[in-house]
C-alpha positions in Angstrom: -15.2 5.2 -5.2 -13.3 8.1 -6.8 -9.8 8.3 -5.2 -6.8 10.6 -5.6 -3.3 9.2 -5.2 -1.0 11.8 -3.7 2.2 12.5 -5.6 4.3 10.6 -3.1 2.6 7.2 -3.9 3.6 4.9 -6.8 1.1 5.1 -9.6 1.5 1.3 -10.0 -0.6 1.0 -6.9 -3.7 2.1 -8.7 -3.4 -0.3 -11.6 -2.3 -3.4 -9.7 -4.0 -3.1 -6.4 -7.1 -0.9 -6.3 -8.2 -1.0 -9.9 -11.8 -1.7 -8.8 -12.0 2.0 -7.9 -11.8 5.1 -10.1 -8.3 6.2 -9.2 -6.4 9.3 -10.5 -3.0 10.6 -9.5 -2.1 14.1 -8.6 0.2 14.2 -11.5 -2.5 13.0 -13.9 -4.8 15.8 -12.7 -2.1 18.4 -13.2 -2.2 19.3 -9.5 1.4 18.8 -8.4 2.0 22.4 -7.6 -0.9 22.7 -5.1 -0.5 22.7 -1.3 -2.5 20.3 0.8 -5.4 22.7 1.6 -5.7 23.8 -2.0 -5.6 20.1 -3.1 -8.4 19.2 -0.7 -10.6 22.0 -2.1 -9.9 20.8 -5.7 -10.8 17.3 -4.7 -14.2 18.4 -3.4 -14.8 20.5 -6.5 -14.1 17.5 -8.8 -16.1 14.9 -6.9 -13.2 12.9 -5.3 -14.2 10.8 -2.3 -10.8 10.2 -0.6 -7.1 11.0 -0.7 -4.5 8.3 -0.4 -1.1 9.5 0.8 2.0 8.5 2.8 2.3 12.1 4.2 2.1 11.4 8.0 2.2 15.1 8.8 -0.9 15.9 6.8 -3.2 15.0 9.7 -1.7 17.8 11.8 -1.6 20.4 9.0 -5.3 20.9 8.2 -8.5 21.8 9.8 -10.5 18.6 9.1 -13.8 20.3 9.9 -13.3 22.4 6.7 -12.5 19.4 4.6 -14.9 16.5 5.2 -13.1 14.2 2.8 -11.4 11.2 4.2 -7.6 11.1 4.0 -6.1 7.6 4.1 -2.4 7.5 5.2 -0.5 4.4 4.2 2.1 4.1 6.8 5.1 1.9 5.9 8.9 2.0 6.1 9.1 3.1 2.5 6.7 4.4 -0.1 7.6 2.0 -2.9 5.1 -0.4 -4.4 6.6 -3.6 -2.9 6.6 -2.1 0.6 3.1 -0.7 0.3 1.5 -3.8 -1.3 1.1 -5.7 2.0 -1.2 -2.8 3.1 -3.6 -3.3 0.2 -5.9 -5.8 1.9 -6.5 -3.5 4.9 -6.9 -0.5 2.5 -9.6 -2.4 0.5 -11.4 -3.2 3.8 -11.3 0.4 4.8 -12.6 1.6 1.4 -15.4 -0.9 1.5 -16.9 0.7 4.6 -19.9 2.6 3.4 -19.7 5.0 6.3 -16.1 6.1 5.7 -16.1 9.4 7.6 -14.0 12.4 6.8 -10.8 13.0 8.7 -7.6 10.9 8.8 -7.6 7.1 8.6 -4.2 5.3 9.0 -3.4 1.9 7.4 -0.1 0.7 8.7 2.3 -2.2 8.5 1.9 -4.8 11.1 4.9 -5.1 13.3 
């Protein structure tokens, strides 16, 4: 699966945790100056299949009927690698779903 890591996620996540996927960062693509709607359009144009982010507000900022790409929000106390790592198992399970639909999917820390 071709995934895009939003600029608010540690790039280390791609190398150590989800390396079985084709993962690119927003910085690597040169897309750091784009707003969310523009970013989603670019993702579609470049064949990305999902966006990984910690931006909780994103689900309320876009018209998801216009952008059928799934957005996966990793919800944790902080957005550093050590805090997000416990979410990797649930993230992998979600990514393994062949019928991953567009819209927002939340992977959160168990309480």
